[in-house]
TIDOVEX-668647 format. One record per residue (C-alpha): residue in three letters; z, y, x. Coordinates in Angstrom, 3 decimals. Each point is the difference from the previous one (the first is absolute). Example, Ala and Ser with C-alpha at 12.3 -4.5 7.8 and 13.67 -1.06 7.14 Angstrom:
BEGIN
   r       c3       c2       c1
 ala    7.800   -4.500   12.300
 ser   -0.660    3.440    1.370
***
This chain:
BEGIN
   r       c3       c2       c1
 met   -5.399 -121.468  144.170
 gln    0.810    1.122    3.589
 ala    2.602   -2.322    1.679
 val    1.601   -0.680    3.533
 val   -1.266   -3.290    1.016
 phe    0.659   -1.881    3.534
 arg   -2.719   -0.997    2.237
 glu    0.557   -1.250    3.569
 gly    3.260    1.621    0.427
 arg   -0.875    3.287   -1.463
 ala    0.332    1.954   -3.258
 val   -3.437    1.015   -1.727
 ile   -0.816    1.704   -3.156
 asp   -2.171   -2.359   -2.338
 glu   -1.257   -0.395   -3.870
 val    2.630   -2.626   -1.563
 ala   -0.050   -0.909   -3.773
 asp    2.282    2.231   -2.170
 pro    2.947   -1.757   -0.713
 val    1.045   -1.171   -3.565
 pro    3.644    0.183   -1.051
 gly    1.381   -2.981   -1.567
 his    3.305   -0.843   -1.778
 arg    2.790    2.579    0.663
 gln   -2.048    1.655    2.208
 leu   -1.299    3.987    0.728
 leu   -3.519    1.079    1.539
 val    0.450    2.610    1.785
 ala   -1.964    3.061    1.191
 val    1.421   -0.219    3.762
 arg   -0.052    3.940    0.747
 ala    2.304   -0.763    3.318
 ala    0.602   -3.068    2.772
 gly    2.401   -0.136    2.577
 leu   -0.813   -2.111    3.275
 asn    2.597   -2.540    1.424
 gly    0.713   -2.332    2.938
 ala   -0.868   -2.982   -2.142
 asp   -3.682    1.714   -0.709
 leu   -0.809   -0.536    3.725
 thr    1.586   -3.096    0.341
 gln   -2.029   -1.122   -2.957
 ala   -3.249    1.557    1.509
 ala    0.660   -1.806    3.222
 gly    0.290   -3.396   -1.883
 gly    3.557   -0.556    0.564
 tyr    1.660    0.828   -3.607
 pro   -2.348   -1.748   -2.707
 pro    0.707    1.045   -3.881
 pro    2.140   -2.454   -1.979
 pro   -2.159   -2.275   -2.325
 gly   -1.766    1.874   -2.604
 ala    0.878    3.205    1.376
 pro   -3.187    2.473    0.539
 thr   -1.434   -0.247    3.260
 thr   -0.813    3.529    0.497
 gly    2.355    2.306    1.913
 gly    2.839    1.767   -1.181
 leu    3.817   -0.592   -1.151
 glu    1.384    3.263   -1.731
 met   -2.531    2.382   -2.092
 ala    0.240    2.739   -2.530
 gly   -1.816    1.045   -2.853
 glu   -0.628    0.756   -3.482
 val    0.173   -3.255   -2.475
 val   -3.859   -0.362   -1.751
 glu    0.287   -3.100   -2.070
 val    3.179   -2.407   -0.722
 gly   -0.210   -3.668   -0.521
 glu    1.562   -1.973   -2.972
 gly    3.668   -0.211    0.014
 cys    0.969    3.538    1.989
 gln    2.973    1.862   -1.721
 arg    0.671    2.636    2.700
 phe   -3.118    1.902    1.190
 ser   -2.928    1.722   -2.081
 val   -3.177    1.265    0.636
 gly    0.366    3.142    2.149
 asp    3.495   -0.575    1.866
 arg    0.468    0.471    3.430
 val    1.451   -3.023    1.497
 met    0.354   -1.408    3.847
 ala    0.680   -3.754    1.142
 val   -0.072   -2.290    3.019
 val   -2.858   -2.376   -0.835
 gln   -0.469   -3.356    2.118
 gly   -3.686    1.556    0.674
 gly   -2.652    2.176   -1.184
 gly    1.780    3.233    0.013
 gln   -2.771    1.927    2.585
 ala   -2.369   -0.046   -2.984
 gln   -1.690    2.367   -3.016
 arg    1.947   -2.249   -2.267
 cys    2.800   -2.475    0.412
 val    1.690   -2.586   -2.649
 val    3.707    0.298    0.061
 asp    2.703   -2.254   -1.644
 glu    1.634    2.111   -2.590
 pro    3.695   -1.024    1.211
 leu   -1.086    1.211    3.457
 ala   -0.838    3.556   -1.187
 met    1.900    2.998    0.663
 ala   -0.328    3.267   -1.730
 val   -1.159    2.976    2.522
 pro    2.273    2.666   -0.311
 glu   -1.612    3.321   -0.960
 ser    1.469    1.476    3.575
 met   -1.825   -2.265    1.741
 ser   -3.443    0.905    1.076
 trp   -2.460   -2.997    0.247
 glu   -0.465   -0.715    3.936
 cys    3.813   -0.077   -0.229
 ala    0.011   -2.631   -2.896
 gly   -2.765   -2.161    2.174
 gly    2.353    0.087    2.599
 phe    3.453   -0.340   -1.695
 pro    0.210   -4.038   -1.746
 glu   -0.111   -2.420    3.014
 val    1.842    2.071    2.747
 phe    2.919    1.179   -2.631
 ala   -0.155   -3.414   -1.778
 thr    0.193   -1.888    3.458
 ala    2.965    2.046    1.700
 his    1.975    0.202   -3.141
 asp   -0.103   -3.894   -0.537
 ala    0.701   -0.493    3.854
 leu    3.161    2.524    0.300
 phe    1.488   -0.281   -3.329
 thr   -0.730   -3.492   -1.849
 gln   -0.197   -2.072    3.428
 ala    2.319    1.685    2.483
 gly    2.047    1.680   -2.477
 leu    0.329    3.366    1.781
 ser    2.978    2.186   -1.398
 met    1.146    3.265   -0.191
 gly    1.541    1.059    3.608
 glu   -1.456   -2.505    2.039
 arg   -2.275   -0.156    3.141
 val   -3.461   -1.280   -0.136
 cys   -2.568    0.379    2.726
 val   -3.623    0.550   -1.323
 his   -2.937   -1.199    2.357
 gly   -3.271    1.415    0.186
 ala    1.247    2.844   -2.482
 ala   -2.812    2.251    0.446
 gly   -2.220   -2.757   -2.269
 gly   -0.185    0.269   -3.574
 val    2.546   -2.744   -0.477
 gly    2.109    1.239    2.473
 thr   -0.050    3.698   -1.476
 ala    0.763   -1.385   -3.476
 ala    3.019   -2.134    1.532
 val    1.283    3.190    2.326
 gln    0.016    1.870   -3.568
 leu    1.511   -2.716   -2.304
 ala    2.608   -0.881    2.628
 ser    0.812    3.877    0.557
 ala    0.489    0.246   -3.877
 ile    2.852   -2.300   -1.043
 gly    1.586    1.742    3.266
 ala   -0.728   -2.460    2.679
 arg    0.109    1.042    3.548
 val   -3.447   -0.702    1.053
 thr   -1.249   -0.255    3.630
 ala   -3.634   -0.138    0.301
 thr   -2.593   -0.954    3.050
 val   -3.335    1.913    0.321
 arg   -2.120   -1.040    3.306
 thr   -2.095    3.199   -0.470
 pro    2.078    3.200    0.873
 ala   -2.208    2.071   -1.799
 val    1.075   -1.377   -3.382
 arg    3.871   -0.367    0.643
 ala    0.939    3.650   -1.393
 ala   -1.764   -0.822   -3.124
 val    1.714   -3.344   -0.643
 ala    3.584    1.739    0.866
 glu   -0.685    2.339   -2.832
 leu   -0.408   -3.098   -2.589
 gly    3.882   -0.465    0.669
 ala    0.029   -1.808    3.423
 thr    1.580   -0.097    3.596
 val   -3.505   -0.806    2.125
 ile    0.213   -1.915    3.196
 asp   -2.289   -1.962    2.267
 pro   -0.479   -3.628   -0.546
 gly    1.435   -0.923    3.268
 glu    3.103    2.045   -0.708
 val    1.150   -2.394   -3.366
 ala    1.939   -2.995    2.143
 asp    2.605    3.336    0.849
 ala   -0.465    1.762   -3.289
 gly    2.036   -2.585   -2.202
 pro    2.076   -1.467   -1.492
 phe   -2.498   -0.085   -2.957
 asp    1.075   -2.041   -3.331
 val   -3.560   -0.180   -0.933
 ile   -3.390    0.010    2.153
 leu   -3.240    0.326   -1.843
 glu   -2.473   -1.380    2.601
 leu   -3.450    1.092   -0.548
 val   -1.624   -0.574    3.506
 gly    0.913   -3.803    0.616
 ala    0.768   -1.915    3.443
 pro    0.486    3.047    2.324
 asn    3.011    1.384   -1.721
 trp    1.790   -3.610   -0.320
 ser    2.453   -0.043    3.220
 ala    1.058    3.636   -0.663
 asn    0.313   -0.555   -3.815
 leu    2.232   -2.965    0.891
 lys    2.243    2.337    2.063
 ala    0.115    2.664   -2.047
 leu    0.970   -1.781   -3.336
 ala    3.646    0.278   -1.166
 val    1.979   -3.211   -0.766
 glu   -1.435   -1.316   -3.227
 gly   -2.730    2.425   -0.134
 arg   -3.607   -0.806   -1.427
 met   -3.524   -0.151    1.247
 val   -2.972    0.438   -2.051
 ile   -3.080   -0.948    1.234
 ile   -3.260    1.489   -1.678
 gly   -2.179    0.915    2.381
 val   -1.371   -2.019    3.288
 gly   -2.683    2.006    1.533
 gly    1.636    0.347    3.215
 gly    0.206   -3.803    0.209
 ser    1.559   -2.814   -2.171
 glu    1.506   -2.483    2.756
 val    2.975    0.355    1.370
 ser    3.230   -1.943    1.886
 val    2.743   -1.024   -1.966
 asn    3.330   -0.324    1.272
 leu    2.133   -1.425   -2.712
 ala    3.110    0.278    1.459
 arg   -0.500    3.845    0.247
 leu   -0.631   -0.096   -3.962
 met    2.705   -1.830   -1.047
 val    2.713    2.150    2.030
 lys   -1.134    2.939   -1.823
 arg   -0.619   -1.938   -3.048
 val   -3.242    1.767   -0.755
 arg   -1.720   -0.571   -2.519
 leu   -4.071    0.126    0.109
 phe   -2.300    0.599   -2.989
 ala   -3.934   -0.024    0.516
 ser   -1.938    1.277   -3.046
 thr   -3.840    0.902   -1.427
 leu   -0.540    1.067   -3.334
 arg   -3.745   -1.675   -0.812
 pro    0.377   -3.269   -0.130
 arg    2.854    0.248   -2.641
 ser   -0.258   -1.201   -4.028
 leu   -1.416    2.229   -2.344
 glu    4.131    0.360   -1.267
 gln    1.333    0.651    3.111
 arg   -2.372    3.031    0.797
 ala    0.374    1.639   -3.488
 thr    4.022   -0.189    1.132
 val   -0.440    1.729    2.950
 ala   -2.704    2.824   -2.210
 arg    2.990    0.444   -1.998
 leu    2.899    0.370    2.363
 val   -2.356    2.522    1.640
 glu   -0.342    2.131   -3.163
 arg    3.811   -0.248   -0.766
 his    0.957    1.180    3.551
 val   -2.770    1.940    1.435
 leu   -1.922    1.599   -2.244
 pro    2.621    2.141   -1.460
 leu    0.526    1.117    4.020
 val   -3.822    0.947    0.048
 asp    0.625    2.252   -3.466
 ala    2.777    1.712    1.991
 gly   -2.193    1.015    2.895
 arg    2.401   -2.560    2.218
 ile   -3.130   -2.278    1.038
 gln   -3.207    0.739    1.387
 val   -3.141   -2.231    1.000
 pro   -1.062    1.515    3.493
 val   -3.768   -0.325    0.330
 ala   -1.216   -0.181    2.828
 arg   -3.816    0.544   -0.677
 thr   -2.103   -0.499   -2.951
 phe   -3.522   -1.229   -0.199
 pro   -2.800   -0.916   -2.728
 leu   -0.451   -3.609   -0.927
 ala   -3.310    0.366    0.965
 glu    1.650    0.251    3.887
 ala    1.808   -2.547   -0.539
 ala   -0.896   -1.634    3.700
 ala    0.876    3.323    1.200
 ala    3.265   -0.074   -1.456
 tyr    0.817   -3.634    1.265
 glu   -0.729    1.017    3.504
 tyr    2.059    3.389   -0.059
 phe    3.105   -2.220   -1.742
 ala   -0.453   -2.383    3.087
 val    1.215    3.082    2.837
 pro    3.395    0.138   -0.035
 gly    2.035    3.302    0.538
 lys   -0.548    1.381   -3.413
 leu    2.929    1.038   -2.692
 gly   -0.593   -1.862   -3.744
 lys   -2.735   -1.334   -2.070
 val   -4.070   -0.450    0.323
 val   -1.345    0.862   -3.665
 leu   -3.561   -1.264   -0.967
 leu   -0.426    2.683   -3.160
 ala   -2.729   -1.699   -2.665
***
């Protein structure tokens, strides 16, 4: 089968062996697979997959079950499923641990399903499981035009939080505002607070402004450091504000932990999809065979939403 592999810092398409489902695993014919920042980092050699995970690209995918392994109980051949995986999603076939699989709503297109699992799982986990965001609180979402950012804005708005979103590119600010946020330039954050929660998707450049903008007993969740990862920390300032700092990734977690995240997304987010309150903005789609071009397009800033490969 064809799959995305990484060579000399680039994503290319190559022939690899078809995966075989094991105990409690599904073999899925992939219809769509989203690109994420972690894919670029892995291509550059900075984010190796966990031991035992596929080395081929792709952390999320959607498609149809074509084979079920021994012990599977929930899904059958022909079911539409989507999942966050530890690798191998950008391929014609992907093996998925059944506890990680979510049913694709009938209302969701393949391109949206392929770009949904990773960003909505990440955003939901960061905002609610980690930071405990609740109705009426003020939240700032940095990098809000990207996949996780657009997911976070919608989820926070859906529960009645007051959302401020930072977007560097003026051309996409109106579209982010339509998702439920007041949109500002990143340079305005320091004076835009106080925020009960800050979701950090950019990294080091926002550190000082974030500390100024956080409310007393505010929470900051760091889930992206594409803009830099090294900061100077004034511990006294953290103490005075009684700041609670969280940092998180999904990929290295145990199967049980990742399955819990999937169940929470099913329970809390998929009903919003069915109700038409959640969308997956897609910037552009590419055929799987044009994965190299998709990665190049994804690396250029200034777009709104997801880049998705169609298999």
